[in-house]
DSSP file (Angstrom, degrees, kcal/mol; ACC not computed):
  #  RESIDUE AA STRUCTURE BP1 BP2  ACC     N-H-->O    O-->H-N    N-H-->O    O-->H-N    TCO  KAPPA ALPHA  PHI   PSI    X-CA   Y-CA   Z-CA
    1    1 A M     >        0   0    0      0, 0.0     4,-1.9     0, 0.0     5,-0.1   0.000 360.0 360.0 360.0 -45.6   33.0   64.7  201.7
    2    2 A L  H  >  +     0   0    0      1,-0.2     4,-2.4     2,-0.2     5,-0.2   0.928 360.0  54.5 -63.0 -45.7   33.3   62.4  198.8
    3    3 A A  H  > S+     0   0    0      1,-0.2     4,-2.3     2,-0.2    -1,-0.2   0.895 106.7  52.1 -53.5 -43.3   36.6   61.1  200.0
    4    4 A G  H  > S+     0   0    0      1,-0.2     4,-2.1     2,-0.2    -1,-0.2   0.861 108.6  50.0 -65.8 -35.5   35.0   60.2  203.3
    5    5 A L  H  X S+     0   0    0     -4,-1.9     4,-2.7     2,-0.2    -1,-0.2   0.905 110.6  50.3 -66.2 -39.3   32.2   58.3  201.5
    6    6 A V  H  X S+     0   0    0     -4,-2.4     4,-2.2     2,-0.2    -2,-0.2   0.882 109.0  50.9 -57.2 -44.6   34.8   56.5  199.5
    7    7 A A  H  X S+     0   0    0     -4,-2.3     4,-2.4     2,-0.2    -1,-0.2   0.913 111.0  48.7 -60.6 -46.0   36.7   55.5  202.6
    8    8 A V  H  X S+     0   0    0     -4,-2.1     4,-2.2     1,-0.2    -2,-0.2   0.929 110.2  51.6 -64.1 -46.1   33.5   54.2  204.2
    9    9 A A  H  X S+     0   0    0     -4,-2.7     4,-2.0     1,-0.2    -1,-0.2   0.880 109.0  50.4 -61.4 -37.1   32.7   52.2  201.1
   10   10 A R  H  X S+     0   0    0     -4,-2.2     4,-2.4     2,-0.2    -1,-0.2   0.908 107.8  54.0 -65.9 -42.1   36.1   50.6  201.1
   11   11 A S  H  X S+     0   0    0     -4,-2.4     4,-2.2     1,-0.2    -2,-0.2   0.904 108.4  48.2 -61.9 -39.1   35.7   49.7  204.8
   12   12 A F  H  X S+     0   0    0     -4,-2.2     4,-2.9     2,-0.2    -1,-0.2   0.901 109.3  53.8 -63.2 -40.7   32.5   47.9  204.0
   13   13 A G  H  X S+     0   0    0     -4,-2.0     4,-1.7     2,-0.2    -2,-0.2   0.884 109.4  48.3 -60.0 -39.5   34.2   46.1  201.1
   14   14 A H  H  X S+     0   0    0     -4,-2.4     4,-1.9     2,-0.2    -1,-0.2   0.895 110.5  51.7 -64.0 -41.9   36.9   45.0  203.6
   15   15 A A  H  X S+     0   0    0     -4,-2.2     4,-2.0     2,-0.2    -2,-0.2   0.914 110.2  47.8 -59.3 -46.3   34.3   43.8  206.0
   16   16 A F  H  X S+     0   0    0     -4,-2.9     4,-1.4     1,-0.2    -1,-0.2   0.855 109.9  52.6 -67.5 -31.9   32.5   41.8  203.3
   17   17 A R  H  X S+     0   0    0     -4,-1.7     4,-2.1    -5,-0.2    -1,-0.2   0.863 106.9  53.5 -67.4 -35.1   35.7   40.2  202.2
   18   18 A G  H  X S+     0   0    0     -4,-1.9     4,-2.9     1,-0.2    -2,-0.2   0.885 104.9  54.8 -66.8 -36.5   36.3   39.3  205.8
   19   19 A L  H  X S+     0   0    0     -4,-2.0     4,-2.4     1,-0.2    -1,-0.2   0.843 106.7  51.1 -62.7 -34.2   32.8   37.6  205.8
   20   20 A R  H  X S+     0   0    0     -4,-1.4     4,-0.7     2,-0.2    -1,-0.2   0.916 110.4  48.0 -69.5 -40.1   33.9   35.6  202.8
   21   21 A V  H >< S+     0   0    0     -4,-2.1     3,-1.2     2,-0.2     4,-0.3   0.941 112.2  50.5 -58.3 -49.4   37.0   34.5  204.6
   22   22 A L  H >< S+     0   0    0     -4,-2.9     3,-2.2     1,-0.3     6,-0.3   0.920 106.2  54.7 -56.2 -48.0   35.0   33.7  207.7
   23   23 A M  H 3< S+     0   0    0     -4,-2.4    -1,-0.3     1,-0.3    -2,-0.2   0.622  93.8  69.9 -65.4 -14.8   32.6   31.6  205.7
   24   24 A G  T << S+     0   0    0     -3,-1.2     2,-0.4    -4,-0.7    -1,-0.3   0.567  83.6  91.6 -75.0 -10.6   35.4   29.6  204.4
   25   25 A Q  S <> S-     0   0    0     -3,-2.2     4,-1.6    -4,-0.3     5,-0.2  -0.724  74.7-140.7 -92.2 134.5   35.8   28.1  207.9
   26   26 A R  H  > S+     0   0    0     -2,-0.4     4,-2.0     1,-0.2     5,-0.1   0.891 100.9  51.9 -57.8 -44.0   33.9   25.0  208.7
   27   27 A N  H  > S+     0   0    0      1,-0.2     4,-2.3     2,-0.2    -1,-0.2   0.856 107.5  52.6 -66.3 -34.6   32.9   26.0  212.2
   28   28 A A  H  > S+     0   0    0     -6,-0.3     4,-2.1     2,-0.2    -1,-0.2   0.840 108.4  51.0 -71.0 -33.0   31.5   29.4  210.9
   29   29 A R  H  X S+     0   0    0     -4,-1.6     4,-2.5     2,-0.2    -2,-0.2   0.893 108.9  52.8 -71.5 -36.4   29.3   27.4  208.4
   30   30 A V  H  X S+     0   0    0     -4,-2.0     4,-2.4     1,-0.2    -2,-0.2   0.946 110.3  46.5 -62.3 -47.7   28.1   25.2  211.3
   31   31 A H  H  X S+     0   0    0     -4,-2.3     4,-2.6     1,-0.2    -1,-0.2   0.925 111.8  50.3 -61.7 -42.9   27.1   28.3  213.3
   32   32 A V  H  X S+     0   0    0     -4,-2.1     4,-2.9     1,-0.2    -1,-0.2   0.908 109.4  52.0 -63.5 -40.6   25.3   29.8  210.3
   33   33 A A  H  X S+     0   0    0     -4,-2.5     4,-2.3     2,-0.2    -1,-0.2   0.910 109.8  49.4 -62.9 -40.6   23.5   26.6  209.7
   34   34 A A  H  X S+     0   0    0     -4,-2.4     4,-2.5     2,-0.2    -2,-0.2   0.924 109.6  53.0 -61.2 -44.0   22.4   26.6  213.4
   35   35 A A  H  X S+     0   0    0     -4,-2.6     4,-2.9     2,-0.2    -2,-0.2   0.958 107.0  50.6 -57.6 -50.7   21.3   30.2  213.0
   36   36 A V  H  X S+     0   0    0     -4,-2.9     4,-2.8     1,-0.3     5,-0.2   0.935 109.7  51.4 -52.1 -48.7   19.1   29.2  210.0
   37   37 A L  H  X S+     0   0    0     -4,-2.3     4,-2.4     1,-0.2    -1,-0.3   0.894 108.7  50.7 -57.8 -39.9   17.5   26.5  212.0
   38   38 A V  H  X S+     0   0    0     -4,-2.5     4,-2.7     2,-0.2    -1,-0.2   0.919 111.3  48.6 -66.1 -42.5   16.8   28.9  214.8
   39   39 A V  H  X S+     0   0    0     -4,-2.9     4,-2.3     2,-0.2    -2,-0.2   0.920 111.5  49.1 -61.0 -41.6   15.1   31.3  212.3
   40   40 A V  H  X S+     0   0    0     -4,-2.8     4,-2.4    -5,-0.2     5,-0.2   0.937 114.3  45.8 -65.8 -46.3   13.1   28.5  210.7
   41   41 A L  H  X S+     0   0    0     -4,-2.4     4,-2.5    -5,-0.2    -2,-0.2   0.900 111.7  51.7 -65.3 -39.8   11.9   27.4  214.2
   42   42 A G  H  X>S+     0   0    0     -4,-2.7     5,-1.7     1,-0.2     4,-0.9   0.897 112.1  46.5 -66.2 -39.1   11.2   31.0  215.3
   43   43 A L  H  <5S+     0   0    0     -4,-2.3     3,-0.2    -5,-0.2    -2,-0.2   0.898 115.2  45.5 -68.5 -40.8    9.1   31.5  212.2
   44   44 A W  H  <5S+     0   0    0     -4,-2.4    -2,-0.2     1,-0.2    -1,-0.2   0.829 116.3  45.7 -74.1 -32.3    7.2   28.2  212.6
   45   45 A L  H  <5S-     0   0    0     -4,-2.5    -1,-0.2    -5,-0.2    -2,-0.2   0.595 105.2-129.0 -85.8 -11.4    6.7   28.8  216.3
   46   46 A G  T  <5 -     0   0    0     -4,-0.9    -3,-0.2    -3,-0.2    -4,-0.1   0.902  33.4-163.7  64.8  44.2    5.5   32.4  215.8
   47   47 A I      < -     0   0    0     -5,-1.7    -1,-0.1    -6,-0.1    66,-0.0  -0.136  18.2-105.3 -61.3 155.4    7.9   34.0  218.4
   48   48 A S     >  -     0   0    0      1,-0.1     4,-2.1     4,-0.0     5,-0.2  -0.259  30.5-103.9 -75.4 162.9    7.4   37.5  219.7
   49   49 A P  H  > S+     0   0    0      0, 0.0     4,-2.2     0, 0.0     5,-0.1   0.878 122.5  50.9 -56.0 -40.5    9.4   40.6  218.7
   50   50 A L  H  > S+     0   0    0      2,-0.2     4,-2.5     1,-0.2     5,-0.1   0.913 108.9  50.7 -64.6 -41.4   11.3   40.5  222.0
   51   51 A E  H  > S+     0   0    0      1,-0.2     4,-2.3     2,-0.2    -1,-0.2   0.858 108.5  52.8 -65.7 -31.1   12.1   36.8  221.5
   52   52 A W  H  X S+     0   0    0     -4,-2.1     4,-2.7     2,-0.2    -2,-0.2   0.898 109.1  50.5 -64.0 -40.8   13.4   37.6  218.0
   53   53 A A  H  X S+     0   0    0     -4,-2.2     4,-2.1     2,-0.2    -2,-0.2   0.938 110.0  48.4 -66.4 -43.0   15.6   40.3  219.5
   54   54 A L  H  X S+     0   0    0     -4,-2.5     4,-2.2     2,-0.2    -2,-0.2   0.944 115.0  45.3 -56.4 -51.8   17.0   37.8  222.1
   55   55 A L  H  X S+     0   0    0     -4,-2.3     4,-2.8     1,-0.2     5,-0.2   0.894 111.6  52.7 -60.8 -42.8   17.7   35.2  219.4
   56   56 A S  H  X S+     0   0    0     -4,-2.7     4,-2.1     1,-0.2    -1,-0.2   0.880 110.2  47.7 -65.6 -38.9   19.2   37.8  217.1
   57   57 A L  H  X S+     0   0    0     -4,-2.1     4,-2.2    -5,-0.2    -1,-0.2   0.890 111.8  50.0 -63.2 -43.3   21.6   39.0  219.8
   58   58 A A  H  X S+     0   0    0     -4,-2.2     4,-2.0    -5,-0.2    -2,-0.2   0.946 113.6  46.0 -67.6 -44.7   22.5   35.4  220.6
   59   59 A V  H  X S+     0   0    0     -4,-2.8     4,-2.3     1,-0.2     5,-0.3   0.888 113.2  48.8 -62.4 -39.5   23.2   34.6  216.9
   60   60 A A  H  X S+     0   0    0     -4,-2.1     4,-2.4     1,-0.2    -1,-0.2   0.859 109.3  53.8 -68.2 -34.6   25.2   37.8  216.4
   61   61 A M  H  X S+     0   0    0     -4,-2.2     4,-2.0     2,-0.2    -1,-0.2   0.881 111.7  43.6 -70.1 -38.0   27.2   37.1  219.5
   62   62 A V  H  X S+     0   0    0     -4,-2.0     4,-2.1     2,-0.2    -2,-0.2   0.929 116.5  45.9 -74.3 -45.3   28.2   33.5  218.3
   63   63 A I  H  X S+     0   0    0     -4,-2.3     4,-2.3     2,-0.2    -2,-0.2   0.888 114.4  49.4 -63.7 -41.3   29.0   34.6  214.7
   64   64 A G  H  X S+     0   0    0     -4,-2.4     4,-2.8    -5,-0.3    -1,-0.2   0.942 111.7  48.3 -66.1 -44.1   30.9   37.7  216.0
   65   65 A A  H  X S+     0   0    0     -4,-2.0     4,-2.6     2,-0.2    -2,-0.2   0.887 110.4  51.6 -61.6 -39.1   32.9   35.4  218.4
   66   66 A E  H  X S+     0   0    0     -4,-2.1     4,-2.5     2,-0.2    -1,-0.2   0.917 109.3  51.1 -62.7 -44.0   33.7   33.0  215.6
   67   67 A A  H  X S+     0   0    0     -4,-2.3     4,-2.5     2,-0.2    -2,-0.2   0.963 111.6  46.7 -64.4 -50.6   35.0   35.9  213.5
   68   68 A L  H  X S+     0   0    0     -4,-2.8     4,-2.8     1,-0.2    -2,-0.2   0.918 112.0  51.9 -56.6 -42.6   37.3   37.1  216.3
   69   69 A N  H  X S+     0   0    0     -4,-2.6     4,-2.3     2,-0.2    -1,-0.2   0.882 110.6  46.8 -58.3 -41.2   38.4   33.6  216.8
   70   70 A T  H  X S+     0   0    0     -4,-2.5     4,-2.5     2,-0.2    -2,-0.2   0.903 111.9  51.2 -69.6 -39.9   39.3   33.2  213.1
   71   71 A G  H  X S+     0   0    0     -4,-2.5     4,-2.2     2,-0.2    -2,-0.2   0.918 111.1  47.7 -59.9 -45.4   41.0   36.5  213.1
   72   72 A I  H  X S+     0   0    0     -4,-2.8     4,-2.5    -5,-0.2     5,-0.2   0.906 111.4  50.6 -61.9 -40.6   43.1   35.5  216.1
   73   73 A E  H  X S+     0   0    0     -4,-2.3     4,-2.4     1,-0.2    -1,-0.2   0.900 111.2  48.0 -65.2 -39.4   44.0   32.2  214.7
   74   74 A L  H  X S+     0   0    0     -4,-2.5     4,-1.3     1,-0.2    -1,-0.2   0.883 113.5  47.5 -67.7 -35.4   45.1   33.8  211.4
   75   75 A A  H  X S+     0   0    0     -4,-2.2     4,-2.2     2,-0.2    -2,-0.2   0.873 112.9  48.3 -72.9 -38.6   47.2   36.4  213.2
   76   76 A V  H  X S+     0   0    0     -4,-2.5     4,-3.1     1,-0.2    -2,-0.2   0.905 109.2  52.1 -72.1 -37.0   48.8   33.9  215.4
   77   77 A D  H  < S+     0   0    0     -4,-2.4    -1,-0.2    -5,-0.2    -2,-0.2   0.852 112.4  48.5 -63.7 -29.9   49.6   31.6  212.5
   78   78 A L  H  < S+     0   0    0     -4,-1.3    -2,-0.2    -5,-0.2    -1,-0.2   0.890 116.5  40.3 -75.6 -36.8   51.2   34.5  210.7
   79   79 A A  H  < S+     0   0    0     -4,-2.2    -2,-0.2     1,-0.3    -3,-0.2   0.807 131.5  23.3 -83.5 -26.8   53.3   35.6  213.7
   80   80 A Q     <  +     0   0    0     -4,-3.1    -1,-0.3    -5,-0.2     4,-0.1  -0.688  64.0 169.2-141.0  85.5   54.3   32.1  214.9
   81   81 A P        +     0   0    0      0, 0.0     2,-0.2     0, 0.0    -1,-0.1   0.814  64.6  65.5 -67.7 -28.4   54.1   29.6  212.0
   82   82 A E  S    S-     0   0    0      1,-0.1     5,-0.1     0, 0.0     2,-0.0  -0.565 105.8 -79.8 -92.2 161.8   55.9   26.8  214.0
   83   83 A W        +     0   0    0     -2,-0.2     2,-0.3     4,-0.1    -1,-0.1  -0.304  55.5 166.2 -60.3 131.6   54.3   25.2  217.1
   84   84 A H     >  -     0   0    0     -4,-0.1     4,-2.3     1,-0.1     5,-0.2  -0.980  42.4-127.6-145.3 144.9   54.7   27.2  220.3
   85   85 A A  H  > S+     0   0    0     -2,-0.3     4,-2.6     1,-0.2     5,-0.2   0.892 110.5  51.7 -63.7 -39.8   52.8   26.7  223.6
   86   86 A L  H  > S+     0   0    0      2,-0.2     4,-2.5     1,-0.2    -1,-0.2   0.860 108.6  50.1 -65.5 -34.4   51.7   30.4  223.7
   87   87 A A  H  > S+     0   0    0      2,-0.2     4,-2.1     1,-0.2    -1,-0.2   0.911 111.4  49.0 -64.6 -41.5   50.3   30.2  220.2
   88   88 A R  H  X S+     0   0    0     -4,-2.3     4,-2.7     2,-0.2    -2,-0.2   0.930 113.5  47.0 -60.3 -45.7   48.5   27.1  221.1
   89   89 A D  H  X S+     0   0    0     -4,-2.6     4,-2.9     1,-0.2     5,-0.2   0.921 108.9  53.4 -65.0 -43.6   47.1   28.8  224.3
   90   90 A A  H  X S+     0   0    0     -4,-2.5     4,-2.0     1,-0.2    -1,-0.2   0.912 113.3  43.9 -62.0 -42.4   46.1   32.0  222.4
   91   91 A K  H  X S+     0   0    0     -4,-2.1     4,-2.4     2,-0.2    -1,-0.2   0.926 113.3  51.9 -64.2 -43.9   44.1   29.8  219.9
   92   92 A D  H  X S+     0   0    0     -4,-2.7     4,-2.0     1,-0.2    -2,-0.2   0.891 109.7  48.0 -62.6 -41.5   42.6   27.7  222.7
   93   93 A V  H  X S+     0   0    0     -4,-2.9     4,-2.0     2,-0.2    -1,-0.2   0.913 111.1  50.4 -64.4 -42.5   41.5   30.7  224.6
   94   94 A A  H  X S+     0   0    0     -4,-2.0     4,-1.4    -5,-0.2    -2,-0.2   0.910 111.9  48.2 -60.8 -40.1   39.9   32.3  221.5
   95   95 A A  H  X S+     0   0    0     -4,-2.4     4,-2.2     2,-0.2    -1,-0.2   0.855 106.7  56.4 -68.4 -34.3   38.1   29.0  220.8
   96   96 A A  H  X S+     0   0    0     -4,-2.0     4,-3.1     1,-0.2    -1,-0.2   0.899 103.0  57.3 -65.4 -38.7   37.0   28.9  224.5
   97   97 A G  H  X S+     0   0    0     -4,-2.0     4,-2.1     1,-0.2    -1,-0.2   0.897 107.6  46.8 -56.2 -43.0   35.4   32.4  223.9
   98   98 A V  H  X S+     0   0    0     -4,-1.4     4,-2.8     2,-0.2    -1,-0.2   0.920 110.6  51.8 -65.4 -43.0   33.4   30.9  221.1
   99   99 A L  H  X S+     0   0    0     -4,-2.2     4,-2.9     2,-0.2     5,-0.2   0.927 109.6  48.6 -52.8 -52.4   32.4   28.0  223.2
  100  100 A V  H  X S+     0   0    0     -4,-3.1     4,-2.3     1,-0.2    -1,-0.2   0.923 113.7  48.1 -60.2 -44.3   31.2   30.3  226.1
  101  101 A C  H  X S+     0   0    0     -4,-2.1     4,-2.3    -5,-0.2    -1,-0.2   0.905 111.2  50.6 -59.4 -42.1   29.2   32.4  223.5
  102  102 A S  H  X S+     0   0    0     -4,-2.8     4,-2.3     1,-0.2    -2,-0.2   0.903 110.2  48.7 -67.6 -39.1   27.7   29.3  222.0
  103  103 A L  H  X S+     0   0    0     -4,-2.9     4,-2.3     2,-0.2    -1,-0.2   0.908 111.1  50.4 -64.2 -40.2   26.6   27.9  225.3
  104  104 A G  H  X S+     0   0    0     -4,-2.3     4,-2.4    -5,-0.2    -2,-0.2   0.883 111.5  48.5 -61.0 -37.9   25.0   31.2  226.2
  105  105 A A  H  X S+     0   0    0     -4,-2.3     4,-2.9     2,-0.2    -2,-0.2   0.866 109.1  52.6 -68.3 -38.3   23.2   31.2  222.8
  106  106 A L  H  X S+     0   0    0     -4,-2.3     4,-2.7     2,-0.2    -2,-0.2   0.871 109.4  49.9 -66.9 -38.0   22.0   27.6  223.4
  107  107 A A  H  X S+     0   0    0     -4,-2.3     4,-2.6     2,-0.2     5,-0.2   0.961 111.3  48.1 -66.9 -45.6   20.6   28.7  226.9
  108  108 A V  H  X S+     0   0    0     -4,-2.4     4,-2.8     2,-0.2     5,-0.3   0.970 113.5  48.8 -58.3 -50.6   18.8   31.7  225.2
  109  109 A G  H  X>S+     0   0    0     -4,-2.9     4,-3.3     1,-0.2     5,-0.9   0.930 110.1  51.3 -47.6 -47.9   17.5   29.3  222.5
  110  110 A G  H  X5S+     0   0    0     -4,-2.7     4,-0.9     1,-0.2    -1,-0.2   0.903 112.2  45.2 -63.1 -39.7   16.4   26.9  225.2
  111  111 A W  H  <5S+     0   0    0     -4,-2.6    -1,-0.2    -5,-0.2    -2,-0.2   0.843 122.5  37.1 -71.2 -32.3   14.5   29.6  227.1
  112  112 A V  H  <5S+     0   0    0     -4,-2.8     4,-0.4    -5,-0.2    -2,-0.2   0.927 131.6  24.0 -84.5 -44.8   12.8   31.1  224.0
  113  113 A L  H  X5S+     0   0    0     -4,-3.3     4,-2.9    -5,-0.3     5,-0.3   0.792 107.9  74.0 -94.4 -33.7   12.1   28.1  221.9
  114  114 A G  H  X<S+     0   0    0     -5,-0.9     4,-3.0    -4,-0.9     5,-0.2   0.921  96.6  45.5 -51.1 -59.4   12.0   25.3  224.6
  115  115 A P  H  > S+     0   0    0      0, 0.0     4,-2.2     0, 0.0    -1,-0.2   0.892 114.5  49.2 -54.2 -40.2    8.6   26.1  226.1
  116  116 A K  H  > S+     0   0    0     -4,-0.4     4,-1.0     2,-0.2    -2,-0.2   0.937 115.4  43.9 -68.2 -42.5    7.0   26.6  222.7
  117  117 A I  H >X S+     0   0    0     -4,-2.9     4,-1.0     1,-0.2     3,-0.9   0.942 113.2  51.0 -62.7 -44.6    8.4   23.2  221.5
  118  118 A W  H 3< S+     0   0    0     -4,-3.0     3,-0.4    -5,-0.3    -1,-0.2   0.855 105.5  56.8 -66.6 -35.3    7.5   21.5  224.7
  119  119 A A  H 3< S+     0   0    0     -4,-2.2    -1,-0.3    -5,-0.2    -2,-0.2   0.784 105.8  52.7 -63.5 -27.7    3.9   22.8  224.4
  120  120 A L  H <<        0   0    0     -4,-1.0    -1,-0.2    -3,-0.9    -2,-0.2   0.695 360.0 360.0 -83.6 -22.3    3.6   21.1  221.0
  121  121 A I     <        0   0    0     -4,-1.0    -1,-0.2    -3,-0.4    -2,-0.2   0.454 360.0 360.0 -78.8 360.0    4.8   17.7  222.3
């Protein structure tokens, strides 16, 4: 039982170390800054619990995609340090995944926050 708890604690330690690596990436910091802006707007506009849930999922989707993209980029760099078309393509496809998630999050933010902001104008 204790060994299992220690293993779980170590797993969380690795995950938190991964978060530190992720936050060393400029794009991840940009996404977190956007998330902070969304939270501030949500608090200011008094959005509903359902709207918070939608925005939370959108933020998690983008940060998660950025984490996967960073992991893929690091693994590709390790496996293929010199330039290769397939390495480039792997990185570009991973970045495209982040772009798709970011556009989806932008749409969610527009649907949730847009009408409330528009009503204030």
